[in-house]
PDB file as gemmi writes it, atoms N, CA and C in Angstrom:
CRYST1    1.000    1.000    1.000  90.00  90.00  90.00 P 1                      
ATOM      1  N   MET A   1       0.847  -1.170   0.000  1.00  0.00           N  
ATOM      2  CA  MET A   1       0.000   0.000   0.000  1.00  0.00           C  
ATOM      3  C   MET A   1       0.900   1.241   0.000  1.00  0.00           C  
ATOM      4  N   SER A   2       0.558   2.199  -0.853  1.00  0.00           N  
ATOM      5  CA  SER A   2       1.351   3.414  -0.947  1.00  0.00           C  
ATOM      6  C   SER A   2       1.037   4.341   0.224  1.00  0.00           C  
ATOM      7  N   LYS A   3       1.910   5.318   0.405  1.00  0.00           N  
ATOM      8  CA  LYS A   3       1.712   6.306   1.456  1.00  0.00           C  
ATOM      9  C   LYS A   3       0.407   7.069   1.219  1.00  0.00           C  
ATOM     10  N   ALA A   4       0.117   7.373  -0.050  1.00  0.00           N  
ATOM     11  CA  ALA A   4      -1.121   8.083  -0.385  1.00  0.00           C  
ATOM     12  C   ALA A   4      -2.340   7.264   0.011  1.00  0.00           C  
ATOM     13  N   GLU A   5      -2.307   5.957  -0.259  1.00  0.00           N  
ATOM     14  CA  GLU A   5      -3.439   5.093   0.098  1.00  0.00           C  
ATOM     15  C   GLU A   5      -3.598   4.990   1.609  1.00  0.00           C  
ATOM     16  N   GLU A   6      -2.485   4.924   2.330  1.00  0.00           N  
ATOM     17  CA  GLU A   6      -2.559   4.886   3.794  1.00  0.00           C  
ATOM     18  C   GLU A   6      -3.211   6.152   4.337  1.00  0.00           C  
ATOM     19  N   ARG A   7      -2.796   7.301   3.801  1.00  0.00           N  
ATOM     20  CA  ARG A   7      -3.367   8.574   4.251  1.00  0.00           C  
ATOM     21  C   ARG A   7      -4.847   8.674   3.868  1.00  0.00           C  
ATOM     22  N   ALA A   8      -5.194   8.199   2.682  1.00  0.00           N  
ATOM     23  CA  ALA A   8      -6.599   8.245   2.249  1.00  0.00           C  
ATOM     24  C   ALA A   8      -7.462   7.369   3.149  1.00  0.00           C  
ATOM     25  N   GLN A   9      -6.968   6.192   3.511  1.00  0.00           N  
ATOM     26  CA  GLN A   9      -7.743   5.318   4.397  1.00  0.00           C  
ATOM     27  C   GLN A   9      -7.915   5.949   5.770  1.00  0.00           C  
ATOM     28  N   ALA A  10      -6.873   6.649   6.232  1.00  0.00           N  
ATOM     29  CA  ALA A  10      -6.988   7.325   7.532  1.00  0.00           C  
ATOM     30  C   ALA A  10      -7.983   8.475   7.454  1.00  0.00           C  
ATOM     31  N   ALA A  11      -7.999   9.192   6.320  1.00  0.00           N  
ATOM     32  CA  ALA A  11      -8.890  10.336   6.167  1.00  0.00           C  
ATOM     33  C   ALA A  11     -10.331   9.922   5.873  1.00  0.00           C  
ATOM     34  N   TYR A  12     -10.513   8.779   5.209  1.00  0.00           N  
ATOM     35  CA  TYR A  12     -11.843   8.325   4.804  1.00  0.00           C  
ATOM     36  C   TYR A  12     -12.096   6.895   5.234  1.00  0.00           C  
ATOM     37  N   PRO A  13     -12.123   6.636   6.557  1.00  0.00           N  
ATOM     38  CA  PRO A  13     -12.320   5.268   7.039  1.00  0.00           C  
ATOM     39  C   PRO A  13     -13.696   4.706   6.696  1.00  0.00           C  
ATOM     40  N   ALA A  14     -14.688   5.566   6.501  1.00  0.00           N  
ATOM     41  CA  ALA A  14     -16.032   5.083   6.171  1.00  0.00           C  
ATOM     42  C   ALA A  14     -16.027   4.355   4.832  1.00  0.00           C  
ATOM     43  N   TRP A  15     -15.253   4.852   3.869  1.00  0.00           N  
ATOM     44  CA  TRP A  15     -15.193   4.186   2.567  1.00  0.00           C  
ATOM     45  C   TRP A  15     -14.557   2.818   2.715  1.00  0.00           C  
ATOM     46  N   LYS A  16     -13.475   2.741   3.470  1.00  0.00           N  
ATOM     47  CA  LYS A  16     -12.769   1.476   3.678  1.00  0.00           C  
ATOM     48  C   LYS A  16     -13.694   0.439   4.321  1.00  0.00           C  
ATOM     49  N   ASN A  17     -14.532   0.886   5.248  1.00  0.00           N  
ATOM     50  CA  ASN A  17     -15.406  -0.026   5.983  1.00  0.00           C  
ATOM     51  C   ASN A  17     -16.768  -0.200   5.327  1.00  0.00           C  
ATOM     52  N   GLY A  18     -16.997   0.452   4.191  1.00  0.00           N  
ATOM     53  CA  GLY A  18     -18.268   0.321   3.481  1.00  0.00           C  
ATOM     54  C   GLY A  18     -19.423   1.013   4.166  1.00  0.00           C  
ATOM     55  N   ILE A  19     -19.124   2.048   4.937  1.00  0.00           N  
ATOM     56  CA  ILE A  19     -20.156   2.772   5.672  1.00  0.00           C  
ATOM     57  C   ILE A  19     -20.398   4.114   4.979  1.00  0.00           C  
ATOM     58  N   GLY A  20     -21.619   4.572   4.963  1.00  0.00           N  
ATOM     59  CA  GLY A  20     -21.921   5.903   4.448  1.00  0.00           C  
ATOM     60  C   GLY A  20     -22.212   5.890   2.957  1.00  0.00           C  
ATOM     61  N   ASP A  21     -22.294   7.075   2.397  1.00  0.00           N  
ATOM     62  CA  ASP A  21     -22.597   7.246   0.981  1.00  0.00           C  
ATOM     63  C   ASP A  21     -21.422   6.753   0.158  1.00  0.00           C  
ATOM     64  N   GLU A  22     -21.602   5.614  -0.501  1.00  0.00           N  
ATOM     65  CA  GLU A  22     -20.501   4.958  -1.210  1.00  0.00           C  
ATOM     66  C   GLU A  22     -19.914   5.841  -2.304  1.00  0.00           C  
ATOM     67  N   PHE A  23     -20.775   6.516  -3.086  1.00  0.00           N  
ATOM     68  CA  PHE A  23     -20.273   7.309  -4.206  1.00  0.00           C  
ATOM     69  C   PHE A  23     -19.424   8.475  -3.724  1.00  0.00           C  
ATOM     70  N   SER A  24     -19.931   9.253  -2.775  1.00  0.00           N  
ATOM     71  CA  SER A  24     -19.176  10.431  -2.330  1.00  0.00           C  
ATOM     72  C   SER A  24     -17.919  10.022  -1.579  1.00  0.00           C  
ATOM     73  N   SER A  25     -17.989   8.976  -0.778  1.00  0.00           N  
ATOM     74  CA  SER A  25     -16.800   8.511  -0.058  1.00  0.00           C  
ATOM     75  C   SER A  25     -15.765   7.971  -1.031  1.00  0.00           C  
ATOM     76  N   HIS A  26     -16.224   7.221  -2.017  1.00  0.00           N  
ATOM     77  CA  HIS A  26     -15.334   6.650  -3.023  1.00  0.00           C  
ATOM     78  C   HIS A  26     -14.629   7.771  -3.799  1.00  0.00           C  
ATOM     79  N   SER A  27     -15.391   8.767  -4.233  1.00  0.00           N  
ATOM     80  CA  SER A  27     -14.823   9.891  -4.985  1.00  0.00           C  
ATOM     81  C   SER A  27     -13.830  10.661  -4.133  1.00  0.00           C  
ATOM     82  N   ALA A  28     -14.182  10.908  -2.889  1.00  0.00           N  
ATOM     83  CA  ALA A  28     -13.287  11.642  -1.999  1.00  0.00           C  
ATOM     84  C   ALA A  28     -12.008  10.857  -1.744  1.00  0.00           C  
ATOM     85  N   TYR A  29     -12.160   9.548  -1.556  1.00  0.00           N  
ATOM     86  CA  TYR A  29     -11.011   8.670  -1.296  1.00  0.00           C  
ATOM     87  C   TYR A  29     -10.011   8.748  -2.442  1.00  0.00           C  
ATOM     88  N   TYR A  30     -10.512   8.536  -3.670  1.00  0.00           N  
ATOM     89  CA  TYR A  30      -9.601   8.564  -4.820  1.00  0.00           C  
ATOM     90  C   TYR A  30      -9.151   9.974  -5.162  1.00  0.00           C  
ATOM     91  N   GLY A  31      -9.984  10.952  -4.882  1.00  0.00           N  
ATOM     92  CA  GLY A  31      -9.567  12.351  -5.061  1.00  0.00           C  
ATOM     93  C   GLY A  31      -8.421  12.691  -4.129  1.00  0.00           C  
ATOM     94  N   PHE A  32      -8.488  12.182  -2.914  1.00  0.00           N  
ATOM     95  CA  PHE A  32      -7.424  12.389  -1.936  1.00  0.00           C  
ATOM     96  C   PHE A  32      -6.115  11.801  -2.461  1.00  0.00           C  
ATOM     97  N   ILE A  33      -6.175  10.584  -2.988  1.00  0.00           N  
ATOM     98  CA  ILE A  33      -4.983   9.918  -3.514  1.00  0.00           C  
ATOM     99  C   ILE A  33      -4.404  10.702  -4.691  1.00  0.00           C  
ATOM    100  N   GLU A  34      -5.257  11.142  -5.612  1.00  0.00           N  
ATOM    101  CA  GLU A  34      -4.789  11.918  -6.758  1.00  0.00           C  
ATOM    102  C   GLU A  34      -4.148  13.226  -6.303  1.00  0.00           C  
ATOM    103  N   GLY A  35      -4.767  13.890  -5.346  1.00  0.00           N  
ATOM    104  CA  GLY A  35      -4.207  15.138  -4.822  1.00  0.00           C  
ATOM    105  C   GLY A  35      -2.855  14.922  -4.154  1.00  0.00           C  
ATOM    106  N   TYR A  36      -2.739  13.819  -3.452  1.00  0.00           N  
ATOM    107  CA  TYR A  36      -1.475  13.486  -2.782  1.00  0.00           C  
ATOM    108  C   TYR A  36      -0.376  13.269  -3.822  1.00  0.00           C  
ATOM    109  N   HIS A  37      -0.690  12.526  -4.877  1.00  0.00           N  
ATOM    110  CA  HIS A  37       0.297  12.274  -5.929  1.00  0.00           C  
ATOM    111  C   HIS A  37       0.683  13.573  -6.645  1.00  0.00           C  
ATOM    112  N   GLN A  38      -0.289  14.459  -6.857  1.00  0.00           N  
ATOM    113  CA  GLN A  38       0.003  15.729  -7.510  1.00  0.00           C  
ATOM    114  C   GLN A  38       0.915  16.573  -6.625  1.00  0.00           C  
ATOM    115  N   ALA A  39       0.679  16.569  -5.328  1.00  0.00           N  
ATOM    116  CA  ALA A  39       1.542  17.319  -4.404  1.00  0.00           C  
ATOM    117  C   ALA A  39       2.968  16.778  -4.431  1.00  0.00           C  
ATOM    118  N   GLU A  40       3.102  15.454  -4.495  1.00  0.00           N  
ATOM    119  CA  GLU A  40       4.444  14.861  -4.590  1.00  0.00           C  
ATOM    120  C   GLU A  40       5.152  15.336  -5.855  1.00  0.00           C  
ATOM    121  N   GLU A  41       4.434  15.372  -6.963  1.00  0.00           N  
ATOM    122  CA  GLU A  41       5.030  15.839  -8.219  1.00  0.00           C  
ATOM    123  C   GLU A  41       5.413  17.310  -8.126  1.00  0.00           C  
ATOM    124  N   ASP A  42       4.540  18.118  -7.532  1.00  0.00           N  
ATOM    125  CA  ASP A  42       4.802  19.550  -7.419  1.00  0.00           C  
ATOM    126  C   ASP A  42       6.022  19.835  -6.543  1.00  0.00           C  
ATOM    127  N   LEU A  43       6.254  18.982  -5.545  1.00  0.00           N  
ATOM    128  CA  LEU A  43       7.367  19.196  -4.619  1.00  0.00           C  
ATOM    129  C   LEU A  43       8.668  18.533  -5.063  1.00  0.00           C  
ATOM    130  N   ALA A  44       8.607  17.712  -6.092  1.00  0.00           N  
ATOM    131  CA  ALA A  44       9.808  17.012  -6.557  1.00  0.00           C  
ATOM    132  C   ALA A  44      10.828  18.013  -7.112  1.00  0.00           C  
ATOM    133  N   LEU A  45      12.094  17.724  -6.864  1.00  0.00           N  
ATOM    134  CA  LEU A  45      13.152  18.584  -7.383  1.00  0.00           C  
ATOM    135  C   LEU A  45      13.297  18.402  -8.889  1.00  0.00           C  
ATOM    136  N   THR A  46      13.570  19.495  -9.563  1.00  0.00           N  
ATOM    137  CA  THR A  46      13.817  19.466 -10.993  1.00  0.00           C  
ATOM    138  C   THR A  46      15.314  19.641 -11.233  1.00  0.00           C  
ATOM    139  N   TRP A  47      15.724  19.475 -12.485  1.00  0.00           N  
ATOM    140  CA  TRP A  47      17.140  19.697 -12.791  1.00  0.00           C  
ATOM    141  C   TRP A  47      17.497  21.162 -12.568  1.00  0.00           C  
ATOM    142  N   GLU A  48      16.520  22.070 -12.768  1.00  0.00           N  
ATOM    143  CA  GLU A  48      16.781  23.488 -12.502  1.00  0.00           C  
ATOM    144  C   GLU A  48      17.048  23.715 -11.017  1.00  0.00           C  
ATOM    145  N   ASP A  49      16.285  23.010 -10.158  1.00  0.00           N  
ATOM    146  CA  ASP A  49      16.500  23.110  -8.709  1.00  0.00           C  
ATOM    147  C   ASP A  49      17.899  22.640  -8.341  1.00  0.00           C  
ATOM    148  N   ILE A  50      18.336  21.540  -8.936  1.00  0.00           N  
ATOM    149  CA  ILE A  50      19.663  21.009  -8.649  1.00  0.00           C  
ATOM    150  C   ILE A  50      20.736  22.015  -9.068  1.00  0.00           C  
ATOM    151  N   ASN A  51      20.564  22.630 -10.227  1.00  0.00           N  
ATOM    152  CA  ASN A  51      21.518  23.660 -10.657  1.00  0.00           C  
ATOM    153  C   ASN A  51      21.542  24.829  -9.684  1.00  0.00           C  
ATOM    154  N   ARG A  52      20.361  25.232  -9.218  1.00  0.00           N  
ATOM    155  CA  ARG A  52      20.270  26.336  -8.266  1.00  0.00           C  
ATOM    156  C   ARG A  52      20.975  25.958  -6.957  1.00  0.00           C  
ATOM    157  N   ILE A  53      20.776  24.732  -6.498  1.00  0.00           N  
ATOM    158  CA  ILE A  53      21.431  24.264  -5.267  1.00  0.00           C  
ATOM    159  C   ILE A  53      22.947  24.271  -5.431  1.00  0.00           C  
ATOM    160  N   GLU A  54      23.422  23.852  -6.589  1.00  0.00           N  
ATOM    161  CA  GLU A  54      24.868  23.848  -6.837  1.00  0.00           C  
ATOM    162  C   GLU A  54      25.443  25.268  -6.744  1.00  0.00           C  
ATOM    163  N   ILE A  55      24.751  26.236  -7.293  1.00  0.00           N  
ATOM    164  CA  ILE A  55      25.195  27.628  -7.213  1.00  0.00           C  
ATOM    165  C   ILE A  55      25.171  28.112  -5.773  1.00  0.00           C  
ATOM    166  N   ILE A  56      24.119  27.759  -5.041  1.00  0.00           N  
ATOM    167  CA  ILE A  56      24.014  28.158  -3.628  1.00  0.00           C  
ATOM    168  C   ILE A  56      25.160  27.562  -2.833  1.00  0.00           C  
ATOM    169  N   ILE A  57      25.508  26.306  -3.079  1.00  0.00           N  
ATOM    170  CA  ILE A  57      26.623  25.659  -2.368  1.00  0.00           C  
ATOM    171  C   ILE A  57      27.912  26.452  -2.589  1.00  0.00           C  
ATOM    172  N   LYS A  58      28.166  26.829  -3.828  1.00  0.00           N  
ATOM    173  CA  LYS A  58      29.366  27.622  -4.124  1.00  0.00           C  
ATOM    174  C   LYS A  58      29.323  28.960  -3.405  1.00  0.00           C  
ATOM    175  N   ASP A  59      28.143  29.588  -3.363  1.00  0.00           N  
ATOM    176  CA  ASP A  59      27.998  30.874  -2.665  1.00  0.00           C  
ATOM    177  C   ASP A  59      28.255  30.737  -1.173  1.00  0.00           C  
ATOM    178  N   VAL A  60      27.755  29.667  -0.571  1.00  0.00           N  
ATOM    179  CA  VAL A  60      27.959  29.458   0.866  1.00  0.00           C  
ATOM    180  C   VAL A  60      29.441  29.226   1.155  1.00  0.00           C  
ATOM    181  N   TYR A  61      30.112  28.436   0.333  1.00  0.00           N  
ATOM    182  CA  TYR A  61      31.558  28.248   0.503  1.00  0.00           C  
ATOM    183  C   TYR A  61      32.283  29.586   0.413  1.00  0.00           C  
ATOM    184  N   ARG A  62      31.864  30.425  -0.535  1.00  0.00           N  
ATOM    185  CA  ARG A  62      32.490  31.743  -0.690  1.00  0.00           C  
ATOM    186  C   ARG A  62      32.215  32.631   0.523  1.00  0.00           C  
ATOM    187  N   ASP A  63      30.994  32.567   1.051  1.00  0.00           N  
ATOM    188  CA  ASP A  63      30.603  33.417   2.181  1.00  0.00           C  
ATOM    189  C   ASP A  63      31.227  32.980   3.507  1.00  0.00           C  
ATOM    190  N   TYR A  64      31.720  31.755   3.579  1.00  0.00           N  
ATOM    191  CA  TYR A  64      32.360  31.236   4.792  1.00  0.00           C  
ATOM    192  C   TYR A  64      33.755  30.706   4.443  1.00  0.00           C  
ATOM    193  N   PRO A  65      34.687  31.620   4.116  1.00  0.00           N  
ATOM    194  CA  PRO A  65      36.020  31.182   3.670  1.00  0.00           C  
ATOM    195  C   PRO A  65      36.822  30.452   4.746  1.00  0.00           C  
ATOM    196  N   HIS A  66      36.464  30.630   5.995  1.00  0.00           N  
ATOM    197  CA  HIS A  66      37.204  29.973   7.080  1.00  0.00           C  
ATOM    198  C   HIS A  66      36.532  28.695   7.553  1.00  0.00           C  
ATOM    199  N   GLY A  67      35.534  28.264   6.831  1.00  0.00           N  
ATOM    200  CA  GLY A  67      34.866  27.013   7.158  1.00  0.00           C  
ATOM    201  C   GLY A  67      33.560  27.217   7.894  1.00  0.00           C  
ATOM    202  N   ILE A  68      32.786  26.155   7.947  1.00  0.00           N  
ATOM    203  CA  ILE A  68      31.472  26.157   8.576  1.00  0.00           C  
ATOM    204  C   ILE A  68      31.147  24.718   8.960  1.00  0.00           C  
ATOM    205  N   GLU A  69      30.429  24.545  10.056  1.00  0.00           N  
ATOM    206  CA  GLU A  69      30.033  23.196  10.487  1.00  0.00           C  
ATOM    207  C   GLU A  69      29.140  22.547   9.429  1.00  0.00           C  
ATOM    208  N   VAL A  70      29.211  21.250   9.327  1.00  0.00           N  
ATOM    209  CA  VAL A  70      28.448  20.520   8.313  1.00  0.00           C  
ATOM    210  C   VAL A  70      26.951  20.787   8.453  1.00  0.00           C  
ATOM    211  N   LYS A  71      26.427  20.696   9.664  1.00  0.00           N  
ATOM    212  CA  LYS A  71      25.003  20.906   9.879  1.00  0.00           C  
ATOM    213  C   LYS A  71      24.622  22.338   9.518  1.00  0.00           C  
ATOM    214  N   GLN A  72      25.413  23.294   9.953  1.00  0.00           N  
ATOM    215  CA  GLN A  72      25.131  24.700   9.652  1.00  0.00           C  
ATOM    216  C   GLN A  72      25.209  24.950   8.145  1.00  0.00           C  
ATOM    217  N   PHE A  73      26.179  24.317   7.484  1.00  0.00           N  
ATOM    218  CA  PHE A  73      26.325  24.448   6.038  1.00  0.00           C  
ATOM    219  C   PHE A  73      25.062  23.953   5.333  1.00  0.00           C  
ATOM    220  N   GLY A  74      24.620  22.765   5.699  1.00  0.00           N  
ATOM    221  CA  GLY A  74      23.417  22.205   5.085  1.00  0.00           C  
ATOM    222  C   GLY A  74      22.193  23.058   5.331  1.00  0.00           C  
ATOM    223  N   MET A  75      22.051  23.567   6.552  1.00  0.00           N  
ATOM    224  CA  MET A  75      20.911  24.413   6.884  1.00  0.00           C  
ATOM    225  C   MET A  75      20.958  25.719   6.093  1.00  0.00           C  
ATOM    226  N   GLU A  76      22.147  26.276   5.930  1.00  0.00           N  
ATOM    227  CA  GLU A  76      22.297  27.521   5.170  1.00  0.00           C  
ATOM    228  C   GLU A  76      21.920  27.311   3.703  1.00  0.00           C  
ATOM    229  N   VAL A  77      22.390  26.217   3.116  1.00  0.00           N  
ATOM    230  CA  VAL A  77      22.048  25.904   1.723  1.00  0.00           C  
ATOM    231  C   VAL A  77      20.540  25.713   1.595  1.00  0.00           C  
ATOM    232  N   LEU A  78      19.942  24.952   2.492  1.00  0.00           N  
ATOM    233  CA  LEU A  78      18.507  24.700   2.444  1.00  0.00           C  
ATOM    234  C   LEU A  78      17.704  25.988   2.608  1.00  0.00           C  
ATOM    235  N   ASN A  79      18.094  26.823   3.561  1.00  0.00           N  
ATOM    236  CA  ASN A  79      17.376  28.082   3.777  1.00  0.00           C  
ATOM    237  C   ASN A  79      17.435  28.979   2.551  1.00  0.00           C  
ATOM    238  N   ARG A  80      18.612  29.088   1.938  1.00  0.00           N  
ATOM    239  CA  ARG A  80      18.746  29.927   0.748  1.00  0.00           C  
ATOM    240  C   ARG A  80      17.931  29.354  -0.417  1.00  0.00           C  
ATOM    241  N   PHE A  81      17.964  28.039  -0.559  1.00  0.00           N  
ATOM    242  CA  PHE A  81      17.195  27.409  -1.639  1.00  0.00           C  
ATOM    243  C   PHE A  81      15.700  27.659  -1.450  1.00  0.00           C  
ATOM    244  N   ASN A  82      15.202  27.430  -0.239  1.00  0.00           N  
ATOM    245  CA  ASN A  82      13.781  27.633   0.031  1.00  0.00           C  
ATOM    246  C   ASN A  82      13.373  29.089  -0.174  1.00  0.00           C  
ATOM    247  N   LYS A  83      14.236  30.015   0.219  1.00  0.00           N  
ATOM    248  CA  LYS A  83      13.952  31.438   0.042  1.00  0.00           C  
ATOM    249  C   LYS A  83      13.848  31.762  -1.442  1.00  0.00           C  
ATOM    250  N   GLN A  84      14.771  31.256  -2.251  1.00  0.00           N  
ATOM    251  CA  GLN A  84      14.724  31.492  -3.694  1.00  0.00           C  
ATOM    252  C   GLN A  84      13.490  30.850  -4.327  1.00  0.00           C  
ATOM    253  N   LYS A  85      13.145  29.667  -3.860  1.00  0.00           N  
ATOM    254  CA  LYS A  85      11.979  28.960  -4.402  1.00  0.00           C  
ATOM    255  C   LYS A  85      10.698  29.719  -4.092  1.00  0.00           C  
ATOM    256  N   ARG A  86      10.597  30.277  -2.868  1.00  0.00           N  
ATOM    257  CA  ARG A  86       9.404  31.066  -2.509  1.00  0.00           C  
ATOM    258  C   ARG A  86       9.305  32.301  -3.395  1.00  0.00           C  
ATOM    259  N   LYS A  87      10.440  32.982  -3.626  1.00  0.00           N  
ATOM    260  CA  LYS A  87      10.426  34.170  -4.481  1.00  0.00           C  
ATOM    261  C   LYS A  87       9.987  33.806  -5.896  1.00  0.00           C  
ATOM    262  N   LYS A  88      10.464  32.661  -6.384  1.00  0.00           N  
ATOM    263  CA  LYS A  88      10.124  32.210  -7.734  1.00  0.00           C  
ATOM    264  C   LYS A  88       8.621  31.947  -7.859  1.00  0.00           C  
ATOM    265  N   ASN A  89       8.021  31.400  -6.794  1.00  0.00           N  
ATOM    266  CA  ASN A  89       6.609  31.036  -6.823  1.00  0.00           C  
ATOM    267  C   ASN A  89       5.678  32.205  -6.535  1.00  0.00           C  
ATOM    268  N   ASP A  90       6.214  33.306  -6.045  1.00  0.00           N  
ATOM    269  CA  ASP A  90       5.364  34.491  -5.741  1.00  0.00           C  
ATOM    270  C   ASP A  90       5.052  35.298  -6.977  1.00  0.00           C  
TER     271      ASP A  90                                                      
END                                                                             
């Protein structure tokens, strides 16, 4: 069972158990799964995202010439990437 199906069953237990309006529960159940899959696609990284991350990594190395902790480095790259992604989507 996929993660989407698990979440749909949790959200629509009446459909799983055959209780309630079968048509509306069935439609909602599969609509939930389709929406979940669409969200996964929307959030997936693209090759453009990878290129952007590579540039950000170089920028962070440049901005911290004396070094930076691994965790802090990763958080800095992630924060900059997310900030750029939000600007792109606005």
